[in-house]
N, C-alpha and C positions, 0 to 999 in steps of 0.2 A: 504494500500500500504506500501511497505517496500523496503528500499535500501539494496541491497546485492552486494557482490563483487565476481568476477570470477577470479580465479588465474591460473597460469601456471600449468597444471597437470604434474605428473611424467609419462614420456612416455617410461620408460625402467629401467632396473635394475641399470645400471651405468650412466644413463642420468641425468645430474645435471642442464641443462639449455636448452633453445630453442630459436629460432629466429622466430619472427612473420613475415612470408613472405607476406601474403595476409589476409586482413580482409574481411570476407564474408558478414559482416553486417556493417551498419553505425549507428551513433547515431540517435535515434528516431525509429529504426526498432523494431518490435515486433518479438520475437522468442519463440518457444516452447522448453521445456526441452528436452535435447539431440540433438537439432538442431545444426549442425556445424556452428560456428561463426568465426573461423579463421583457416588458414593453418599455420602450424608450421614446421620448419626444425630443426633437431638436427644432431649431428654427426653420428647418427645411421640410421635415417629414416625420411621421410616426413609423417606428420600426420595431422588430423583435430582435433581441439579442440571443444568439444561439450559444449553447454550451460548447466550449472548445475541447472538452474531455468527456468521457463516460465515468460516472462515479457518483458519490453521495455529497450533497451540498452540506458543508460543515458549518459555515458561518456566512451570513449575509452582512456585508459591511456598510452598504449604502441604503438608507431608508427610502421608502416611497416619497416622492416629492423633492428629493435632493438632486442637485445638479453637480455633475462631475466632469472633469476634463477627459478628453480622449486619452486612452491608455492608463487611466487611473483604476486602481483596484476596486471591484464592486462586490466580489464574494470569493470564498475559498471552497474548493472541492477536493474530496479525498478520492483518489483514483485507484483502480486495480491495475497493478503493473501488467498483468496478463492481458487485460482488456486494452491496454495501451500498446501492446505488442513489444514490451520491453524485456520479456523473459528470454534468456539465451536457450533456445530449444536444443542446442547441441551439447548443453551441459549435462553432467551425470545426474540422474534423478536422485541419487543418494544425497546430494547436496541440498535438496529442497527443504528437508526438515530444519536444517540450520538456519536457512533464510526465514522460515516461518517463525522461528523463536527469537528473532531479533528484538531487542528492547525498543520501547517507544522512543527513547532518547536517540538511538541509532537511526531510526526511521526519520525522526525530526531533523537530525543533522544532515542526512542524505537529501532531504527535500529542500534544504536551504533555510530552515527555521532553527536558529541556534540559541534561542532563549533570550532572557531579559538582558544579559550582559552585552549582547551584540545588537540590542534593539535599535540603537541609534542609526544603524544602516537601513532599517526598514522605513518605508514611506508611511507618513501619517495620512489618514483620510482627510478630505477637505473639511468635513464636519468637525472632526477633532481639532484640526488646526485653527479653525475659526473660533470655536468655543474657548480654546486655550488662549488665543490672542485677546479675546474680549475680556478675559479675567486675569491676564498676566500670569498664566500658568507655565512653568518650566516643564515641558513634556519629558525631558530626560530624567527628571526626578520621580516620575510616576511609575509605579509597579503595574505593568500591563497584565490584564487577565484574558486577553484574546489569544488567538492561535500564535504560538511561538513567542508569547510575551508581548504581543502587539497591544498598544494602548488604545482602548475603546472609548467611546463617548461616555459610557457609564463610569469608567475610571476617572475621567476628567471631572465629571459631576461630583463624584465622591470627594475628590481633592478640593473642589470649590466649597462643598458643604463642610468639610473638616476645617477649612479656614487656615490651613497651615502653610499654604503656598505664598511666597512673596509676590505681591501684585505689582510687578515692575515689568515694563515692556521689554527692557533689555534682557530679561531672562529667557525670552523666546529663542529657540535654536535658529541660527541663521538660515538653515535649510528650510525650516518650517515657514519662516517669514517670506522667503522667495516663492513659496507655493501658494500663498494667499492671493486670491484673484481680485479681491476688492476689500476696502476698509470697512469696518463695521458701521452699520447705519446709525446716525445720531439724530434722526428725526424724532421730534417729540411725539409721544403717543396721542392718537386722535381721541377726542371725546366722543363716547358712544352713548346716545340717549336711549331711553327705554324702548321706543318703537322703531329704532334704527335696525337695519338689516346688515349683518356682517357677512361678506362674501369672500372666502379665502381666494387668494390669487395663486392659481395653480395652472398646470397644463399649458395650453397654447397661449392663454392670456398672459401668463408669467413670462413666457419666452418673448412674446411681442413686446411687452414692457421693457425687458432687458435689452432687446435689440434697438428699440426706439431711443432709449437713453444712450446706448453706445453710439448710435448714429449721430444724435444731436451733440453729444459730448466731444466726439473725435472729429467730426466733419464740420468745417465752417460752411454753412449753407448760404447760398445767394439765390435770388429768385427773379424771374421775369415772366410776363404774360402778354400774349398777343390775341387779337380778334381775328377770326377766320370766317370768310364768307363761303359756306358749304352748300349753297343753293343748288349748284350743279350736282354735287354728290347726293343730296337728298332726292333729286329727281331721278338720278341713275338708279339708286337703291330701290325707290318705289316702283320703278319700271320693271326691274328684274326679280323682285323678292318673291312673287307668287310662283313664277316658273322655277326659281331656285329651290324653294321649299318642296315643290312637287318632285323635282329631280333628285335632291339631296336628302330630303327627309327631315330637315330642321330649318329654323328661321335664320335668314341672313340679316344680322343686325348692322348697325353703323360701325361698331368697334373694329371689325377686321379692316375697314378702309383706313382707319387711323393707324393701326398697327403696321399696315403696308407702307404708309407714308413715312412713318418713323424709321422703319427698316431701310428704306431706300435712302433717306437722308443720312443715316449713319454710315452708309457706304462712302458718302462724300465728306463726312465729318467724323472720322474715326476717333478723334480726340474725346468725343462724348462716350465712346465705348471703351472706357478705361477704368483702371483701379489704382489707387494710391498704395505704394509699397515702401513707405518710409524714405529710403534714399533713391527711389526711382518710381516712374510711372509705367505701369504695364498696359499697353494698348492692345486690346483683344482683337484677334483676327476674326473669330466667329462672331456673328451677330445673333445672339440668343436673347429673346425678349421675355423678361419676367412679367407675368400678368397677375395682378392682385385679384383674388377671388374670395368673397366673403361667404362664410357658411355659419349662419346663426351668429354667435358671438365670437367666432373664430375667423382668422384670416390666413389664407394659404397663397403661395406665390409659385404656381407652376410655370414652366418655361417652354416657349415655342422656339425650338432649335432651328438654326439657319433660316431665320425669318426672311432674310433678304433674298433667298432663293425661291420663295413661294409667291404665287399670285393671290388675288383676293379669295378665290375659292379654296386654295390650299391652306391659307391662314384661317379661314372660317371653319374648315373641317377640323384642323388641329385645335383651335380654340374650343370648339364644341366638345371634342373628345376630352380635353383637360378639365373643362367645367363639369362634365358628367362624372368623371373620375373623382373630382373633389367632393361633390355632393354625395357620392356613394362611399366616400372614405377609402378609396382604392388607389390613391396616388402612390407611386413608387419613388425610390430615391432618384432614379434617372429623370422622372417627370419634373423634379424640383431643383435639379442641379445644373450648374453651368450658366446661369443667367448673367448677362453683361449690361443690361439696361432695362429699366422698368417702365411700363405704360399702365396707368391706373385709370379705370373708367368711372370717375367720380360722378359723371353726368347721370348715371343710372339712378342715383339718389336724389336727383333734382338740383345738384350743386351747380352754380354758375361761376364760382370763383373760389379756388382753394390753392394751398401750397403744400405739396407733399414732403414728407420726411424721406430722405434718400435710403434706398434699400442697401444697407451696408454689405459689402464694401464697394458697391458700384459708384459711378461718378455722377449720375443724374437720374431723375425720375420725371416723367411727363404726365400731368393730370389732364384728362380729356373731360371737359365740362358738358353740361346739357346743351343741346342744340335748341335755340329759341328763335321764334319769328320776331324780327325787329324792323322798324322803318329805317331805311338807309337812303342817303341822298346820292343819286346817280345822275350825272348830267343835269344837275340843278333841279332834279325832280325826286320826290319821295318814291321809294319802291320797297315792297315787303320782301325781305331777304332772310335766309336761314343763317344764323350766326352762332359760332361756338368759340369759347375761350380755351386756349391752350396754356397751361401754367407749367413752367419748367423750374425745377429745383436743381442746383448744381453744386458740386464740391469745388469751392473756390481755391483749394490748393492745386487742383488740376486744371480748372477752366476759368477763363475770364469772360467778361461781358461780350467782347467782340466775337469770339468763336461761338459762344452760346447763342448770341443773337443771330448770327448767320445760320446756325443750325435750325433754330425754330422758324426763321423766315423761309428756309428751304422746305420744311414740313408744311408750312402755310401755302407755299406755291404749289406743291404737289396736290394738296387737298382742294385748292381753289380751281385747279385745272382738271379735275377728274370728270371724265365722261366716257362714253362707249369707245371712243377712239384712243384714249390714253391709258386705260386699265383693262386687264383681262380678268373676267369673272368666270 
């Protein structure tokens, strides 16, 4: 038998952490290799974590609702050497009894867990590190009761209750300090009145909140907005929508036309299709458009890959596929990975002016507002025209007003010149 650890897997190209939403096993359960053991939620997608070994779950380290970084320990599993194919089949069978009578200490040493004296080489869980930091606890002075002498959350709580630990920040191990992902929150507790309803922040809502704070904190946002006359686009769509639905089986909305225009403009202005990477800017070759899709109180951002290679019909079909998968809860990791620029259809809610928060780590997001009928002066005469506002948010580290203005003007030009001769449906 051997003790193994299971860690948070990397669930996507830009995914750095995940939240354990549900454990599908409990301590003492036997699982086979590749059996799902937990459900994990990231800012991209929900996924199941498979077991990397066959064996018995010995200790669950991360509680439901906790967020851990990729490759962080989430549980321990006790494996059967034979099940893992580690028995030397050419060995004399007479040696087997000796192996079976090995002491627990020998087994522990072979598996890499050498007890409390060498515990400083073990990694502390994020929950333990944060709790110790908040209370000034020196983790190296705590006698761990977890596997191999690992310090658990309960051990830290006991030390806090005992009141024997020096409450000084400098007593935190340097390694533990580096593993802290954020300082403890110092917000004053909210006053809750008798008839108020308290709603725990968990799941998708928690991830959305964290990503929005990260985007607004790290990215210096700048904004601009233009009016677009889409009268020709409206006429074109109204002319073909009935035949399109009969032929394709779903409704042709206005949104694919806007996605098409953005994708074509990005070909000419690749600066908008970029990512900030500290000492360099990465300009993406592929144009993969992230599309915000709301589902009740949750928000998902599936991706239309290679959008610049698709016509209106191709974009509409892919958009319809992704929306249906979102509502059915069947989005895969591939469906939400690789986005390089975001287009958000805020007009579906009746909005006529808004400024979006950039989908980190992209460089920009375009809000498409509601198309409204407005009186416009043409040749000194009033005319009823279909007008829409396009609102662009940019990362000011990457983009300046000149290039952003040229980009949004190009999107405007494409939209205002859409007709049966200029687009393929």
